[in-house]
C-alpha positions in Angstrom: 70.2 -153.2 2.6 72.7 -150.5 3.5 75.0 -151.7 0.8 72.2 -151.4 -1.8 71.6 -147.8 -0.8 75.3 -147.0 -1.2 75.4 -148.7 -4.6 72.4 -146.7 -5.7 73.5 -143.4 -4.3 77.1 -143.6 -5.6 76.3 -143.0 -9.3 73.9 -140.1 -8.4 76.6 -138.5 -6.3 79.2 -139.0 -9.0 76.9 -137.3 -11.6 76.2 -134.4 -9.2 80.0 -133.9 -8.7 80.8 -133.9 -12.4 77.9 -131.6 -13.3 79.2 -128.8 -11.1 80.7 -126.0 -13.1 84.4 -125.6 -12.7 85.5 -122.3 -11.1 86.4 -119.5 -13.5 90.0 -118.9 -14.3 91.3 -115.8 -12.6 91.1 -112.6 -14.7 94.3 -111.3 -16.1 94.0 -107.6 -16.9 95.5 -106.2 -20.0 98.9 -104.5 -19.6 97.7 -101.3 -21.4 95.4 -99.3 -19.1 93.5 -97.8 -22.1 92.7 -101.2 -23.5 91.8 -102.5 -20.0 89.4 -99.5 -19.6 87.8 -100.4 -22.9 87.4 -104.0 -21.9 85.9 -103.0 -18.5 83.4 -100.7 -20.3 82.4 -103.6 -22.6 82.1 -106.0 -19.7 79.3 -103.8 -18.3 77.4 -103.8 -21.6 77.5 -107.6 -22.1 75.0 -109.9 -20.5 76.1 -113.2 -18.9 74.5 -116.0 -20.8 74.2 -118.1 -17.7 73.1 -115.5 -15.1 71.0 -113.6 -17.7 70.4 -110.6 -15.4 74.0 -109.7 -14.7 76.8 -108.2 -16.7 79.8 -110.3 -17.2 81.7 -107.8 -15.1 79.8 -108.9 -12.1 79.1 -112.6 -12.9 81.0 -115.4 -11.1 80.0 -117.9 -13.8 82.8 -119.7 -15.7 81.2 -118.7 -19.1 81.4 -115.0 -18.0 85.1 -115.5 -17.3 85.5 -117.0 -20.7 83.7 -114.1 -22.3 85.9 -111.6 -20.4 89.0 -113.4 -21.6 87.7 -113.4 -25.2 86.9 -109.7 -25.1 90.4 -108.9 -23.7 92.0 -111.1 -26.4 90.1 -109.3 -29.2 90.9 -105.9 -27.8 94.6 -106.8 -27.4 94.6 -107.9 -31.1 93.4 -104.5 -32.1 89.6 -105.0 -32.6 87.3 -102.1 -32.2 84.6 -102.1 -29.6 81.9 -102.5 -32.3 83.8 -105.4 -33.8 83.9 -107.1 -30.4 80.2 -106.5 -29.9 79.5 -107.9 -33.4 81.5 -111.0 -32.7 79.6 -111.6 -29.4 76.3 -111.2 -31.2 77.4 -113.6 -33.9 78.3 -116.2 -31.2 75.5 -115.7 -28.7 72.7 -113.7 -30.4 71.3 -110.2 -29.8 70.3 -111.2 -26.2 73.9 -111.0 -25.1 73.8 -107.2 -25.3 71.9 -105.2 -22.6 70.9 -102.8 -25.4 70.2 -104.9 -28.5 70.3 -103.2 -31.9 67.1 -101.9 -33.5 66.2 -104.1 -36.4 63.2 -106.0 -37.7 63.8 -108.9 -35.3 63.9 -106.7 -32.2 61.1 -104.3 -33.0 58.7 -106.0 -30.6 61.4 -105.7 -27.9 62.0 -102.0 -28.5 58.5 -100.8 -29.5 56.2 -103.4 -27.9 55.8 -101.6 -24.6 55.0 -98.3 -26.3 52.5 -100.0 -28.5 50.9 -101.7 -25.5 50.6 -98.4 -23.6 49.2 -96.6 -26.6 46.6 -99.3 -27.3 45.5 -99.3 -23.7 45.1 -95.5 -23.8 43.1 -95.8 -27.0 40.8 -98.3 -25.4 40.3 -96.2 -22.3 39.6 -93.1 -24.4 37.0 -95.0 -26.5 35.3 -96.3 -23.4 35.3 -92.9 -21.8 33.8 -91.2 -25.0 31.0 -93.8 -25.3 27.9 -92.3 -23.8 25.8 -94.5 -21.6 22.7 -95.7 -23.4 19.6 -93.8 -22.3 16.6 -95.8 -21.3 13.6 -95.5 -23.5 10.7 -93.6 -21.8 7.9 -95.7 -20.4 4.7 -95.9 -22.2 1.6 -94.5 -20.4 0.4 -98.1 -19.8 3.8 -99.0 -18.3 3.8 -95.9 -16.1 0.3 -96.8 -14.8 1.3 -100.4 -13.9 4.5 -99.1 -12.2 2.5 -96.7 -10.1 0.2 -99.6 -9.1 3.1 -101.8 -8.1 4.7 -99.0 -6.0 1.4 -98.3 -4.3 1.0 -102.0 -3.4 4.5 -102.1 -2.1 3.9 -99.3 0.4 0.9 -101.1 1.8 2.4 -104.6 1.9 4.9 -105.3 4.6 7.7 -107.7 4.1 7.4 -110.5 6.7 11.2 -111.0 6.7 12.1 -107.4 7.2 12.8 -106.2 10.7 12.7 -102.7 12.2 15.4 -101.5 14.6 12.6 -100.9 17.1 11.4 -104.5 17.0 13.7 -105.5 19.9 15.3 -108.5 18.2 
């Protein structure tokens, strides 16, 4: 029985070990301090595609290390910062930038929150401006019947009601 468990667990363990991401290669800064400063500035503007909430400057993921190496290579080859950004967007999409460009595909991302706030404010203003509906006055017959009901209520005592002086 024990051998059966080992035989079943071995492939699962092997898959888990091979699925682990290899550690990122150590970063090698550029020899030119100006180029390295440009690369570091770009690292802070580019989102890690694995972590999704971290810049590649802070991400320990292997993909972030590859992206840092790619940016350094492009800067060393003479590419401008905008050309590097354009290449990253071409490879990974607008999501890779923390501040995506304003274009038709990203309008909802840029202007959606404003539109939502404005529409909520418009709804609140319309509701506040709406006057409560006034009740139609009672007819003389309805007023007479209401007076009768109120008079009977004063005389009739509710059997379930209790007074604080009842001693219960």
